[in-house]
N, C-alpha and C positions, 0 to 999 in steps of 0.2 A: 511941740505939741500940736499946732495946727496941721502939720504934715500928717500926723496920725489920723486926724479927723478926715482929711482928704483921702487917705488910704482906705479908711472905713467906708467913705462914700463910694469909692470905686468898687469895693467889695459888694456893697449893696446893689450898685448898678449891674455888676456881673451876675448877681443872683436874679435880678429882674430880667436880664438878657436870657438867662437859662430858662426861666419860666416862659418868656415870650417864644423862645425856640421850640419848646415843647408844645405850646399852644398852636404855633404855626404848623408844626409837623402833624398834629392831630387834625387840624382844619384841612391841610393839604391832602391827607389820606381820605378824609370824608368827601372832599371835592372830587377826587379821582373816582371814588365809588359812585357818586352821583352821575358823573360824566359817563361812566361805563353803562350805568342803567339807562340813561337817556339815549345813548347810542343804540342799545338793544331795543328800546321802544321804537326808535326811528327805523331801525333795520327790519324788525318783525311786524311793526304796525298792528299790534293786537287791538281788539275792540275793548277787551276787559283784561284786567290783571288782578293778582291777589296782593293785598297790602297788609302788612303786619299791623295789628292793633292790640298791643299787649301780648297776650299768650295765644291769640287766635289770628287767623287770616280771614280777610274780608274781600269778597269779589267787588271790584270797583272799576269804573270806566277808566281806560288807559289815558284818555285826554286829561281827566281830572288829576290823575297821579303825575302825569308829565308836567302839568301846570304847577303843582305843588313842588315838584323836584326842581323845576327851573327857578321858582321863587326862593327855595332854600339855597340853591346854587348861587344866586345873586346875593343873598344875604351873607353867605359864607365868604364869597369873594370880597365883599365890602369889608367884612370883619378882618379878613386876611390882610387887606390893604391897610386897614387901621393899625394892625399889629406891626406891619412893616414900617409904618410912619413912626410909631412909638419906639421901635427898635433903633431907627436912625437917630431920633432925638436923644435917646440914652447913650448911644455911641458918641454923639457929638459932645454931650455933657462929660463923658468919660475922658475924651481927648482934651477938653478944656481943663479938667482937673489934673490930668497928667502934665499938661503944660505948666500949670501952677507949681506942681511938685518939682518939675525940672528947673524952673526959675528959682525957686526957693533953695533948691539943692546947690545950684551954682553960686548963689549969693552967700551960702553958709561957709 
């Protein structure tokens, strides 16, 4: 019976890993978009750009937008790093449980 609990725990960890993978993919795609936009700002060096604010576009200083995007990029990079650490911890826990299952299977 304890083996079934361990198997259930592994399944829970697998679900968590799938959720983390989806979050990492979303963040990764958003980071790519931000990096593209920052490169365009750097390449073209506009004085002003249009920024989406809900359903409208607002003319705003390019430097202000660039600063906001860099801050968002830093935050997202930090979040991605945190997700990767969580992923590594979950994988380690899964390996520990698999080892317990293997040991109890050999003893049976």
